[in-house]
matplotlib code that plots the C-alpha trace (Angstrom):
import matplotlib.pyplot as plt

x = [-1.4, -4.5, -4.4, -7.8, -8.0, -10.6, -10.9, -13.1, -14.4, -15.6, -17.0, -20.9, -21.3, -19.2, -19.0, -16.5, -15.1, -13.9, -11.2, -10.5, -7.2, -6.4, -3.0, -2.0, 1.3, 4.2, 7.8, 9.1, 13.1, 13.5, 9.6, 6.4, 3.0, 0.2, -3.6, -5.6, -9.1, -10.3, -13.5, -14.7, -17.7, -19.1, -21.5, -23.3, -23.3, -22.0, -19.9, -19.6, -15.8, -14.8, -10.8, -9.2, -5.5, -3.7, 0.5, 3.7, 7.2, 10.2, 13.7, 15.7, 18.6, 20.6, 19.1, 16.0, 12.9, 9.9, 6.1, 2.9, -0.5, -4.1, -6.7, -10.2, -12.6, -15.9, -17.8, -21.5, -23.3, -26.6, -25.7, -22.2, -19.3, -16.3, -12.3, -9.3, -6.5, -2.9, 0.3, 4.2, 6.2, 10.1, 11.6, 14.9, 17.3, 20.1]
y = [31.4, 32.7, 34.1, 36.2, 36.8, 39.1, 38.3, 40.6, 38.3, 39.4, 36.4, 36.9, 39.5, 41.2, 38.9, 39.4, 36.6, 35.6, 33.1, 32.6, 29.7, 29.0, 26.9, 24.6, 22.8, 22.7, 21.6, 18.0, 17.9, 18.3, 17.5, 19.9, 17.9, 20.5, 21.1, 23.9, 24.8, 27.1, 28.5, 30.6, 32.6, 34.3, 37.0, 34.9, 31.6, 32.7, 29.2, 27.5, 25.4, 24.2, 22.6, 20.6, 20.1, 17.6, 17.8, 17.0, 18.6, 17.3, 19.1, 15.8, 18.1, 21.5, 21.8, 19.6, 19.8, 17.0, 17.4, 15.2, 16.5, 15.4, 18.1, 17.2, 19.7, 20.2, 22.3, 23.3, 22.6, 21.4, 19.9, 18.8, 17.4, 16.2, 15.4, 13.6, 15.2, 13.8, 15.8, 14.9, 18.1, 18.0, 21.1, 22.1, 25.2, 26.1]
z = [12.8, 11.0, 7.6, 5.9, 2.6, 0.4, -3.2, -5.8, -8.8, -11.8, -13.6, -15.2, -12.3, -9.6, -6.4, -3.1, -1.8, 1.9, 2.9, 6.2, 6.9, 10.7, 11.2, 13.9, 13.7, 16.1, 15.8, 16.3, 15.5, 12.2, 11.0, 11.3, 11.4, 11.1, 11.1, 8.9, 8.2, 5.3, 4.5, 1.7, 2.4, -1.4, -1.7, -3.9, -2.4, 1.3, 2.3, -0.6, 0.3, 3.1, 3.2, 6.0, 5.3, 7.3, 6.4, 7.7, 6.4, 7.2, 6.6, 4.7, 4.7, 4.4, 0.6, 0.3, 1.7, 2.1, 2.5, 2.4, 2.9, 3.0, 1.9, 2.0, -0.5, 0.3, -2.3, -2.3, -5.6, -5.4, -2.4, -0.7, -3.4, -1.4, -2.8, -1.6, -2.5, -1.9, -2.8, -1.8, -1.9, -2.8, -2.0, -3.7, -2.3, -4.3]

ax = plt.figure().add_subplot(projection="3d")
ax.plot(x, y, z, "-o")
ax.set_aspect("equal")
plt.show()
């Protein structure tokens, strides 16, 4: 799956940012592992952010979904700065 966004940004000055996210995953029973890559391209800074995702979503029951995610986010600010982010998700469907 491919998702493309365009953002019009009004900060100190006007800029346009393009985001493209590519997701690859497959279903294994009630679980879904996936990989995703998202790049951010700005008219001010060109390629300024890159995100790499690796996650697993699982249907625990008819009413509860669980998920885990690792995200490596790289931002370019006077060189590349890397952030390691871990996320746990619980979604209850009523």
